[in-house]
C-alpha positions in Angstrom: 129.4 73.6 -6.2 130.9 77.0 -6.9 130.8 78.1 -10.5 134.1 78.9 -12.2 134.5 82.5 -13.2 135.6 83.2 -16.7 137.4 86.3 -17.9 136.7 87.9 -21.2 139.2 87.3 -23.9 139.8 91.0 -24.4 141.0 91.8 -20.9 144.2 93.8 -20.6 147.0 93.6 -18.1 147.7 96.2 -15.5 150.2 98.1 -17.6 150.3 98.8 -21.3 153.2 98.3 -23.6 154.3 102.0 -23.2 154.3 101.7 -19.4 156.5 98.6 -19.6 159.0 100.3 -21.9 159.1 103.3 -19.6 159.7 100.9 -16.6 162.5 99.3 -18.5 164.0 102.7 -19.4 163.9 103.6 -15.7 165.7 100.4 -14.7 168.4 101.0 -17.3 168.9 104.6 -16.1 169.1 103.4 -12.4 171.6 100.7 -13.4 173.8 103.3 -15.3 173.8 105.5 -12.2 174.8 102.5 -10.0 177.6 101.5 -12.4 178.9 105.1 -12.4 179.3 104.9 -8.6 181.4 101.7 -8.7 185.1 102.1 -8.4 187.6 104.2 -6.6 189.8 101.3 -5.6 193.4 102.1 -5.1 196.2 99.8 -6.1 198.0 100.4 -2.9 195.7 99.9 0.2 197.7 102.3 2.3 197.2 105.2 -0.2 193.9 107.1 -0.2 193.1 108.6 -3.6 190.8 111.5 -2.7 190.2 112.6 -6.3 189.1 109.2 -7.5 186.8 108.5 -4.6 185.2 111.9 -4.5 185.1 112.6 -8.2 182.2 114.7 -9.5 181.0 111.7 -11.5 180.4 109.6 -8.3 179.2 112.4 -6.1 177.0 114.4 -8.5 176.1 112.7 -11.7 175.4 109.1 -10.5 173.0 110.1 -7.8 171.1 112.4 -10.1 170.8 109.6 -12.7 169.4 107.3 -10.0 166.8 109.9 -8.9 165.9 110.5 -12.6 165.5 106.7 -13.0 163.2 106.5 -10.0 161.2 109.4 -11.3 160.7 107.6 -14.6 159.6 104.5 -12.7 157.0 106.4 -10.7 155.7 108.1 -13.9 155.5 104.7 -15.7 153.5 103.2 -12.8 151.1 106.1 -12.5 150.6 106.8 -16.2 147.0 106.0 -17.1 146.3 103.8 -20.1 144.7 105.3 -23.1 140.9 104.8 -23.3 
């Protein structure tokens, strides 16, 4: 019969607490960027509101926030734990 492998009680997970907080921060920043892109709906479907759809907030700020959030996520994943 095969023996059961036991793990030591002091084993750590793949990520530390700081990594998990950074991942949570990245998700929040990405969510804020996505929420800033939402909208642009016109009350009258036959009228196109150019300024609302192509506002600087939706075209510039929101995508930059999403890229920053993805950068935070990548940093959080690759950050080495302290020895």
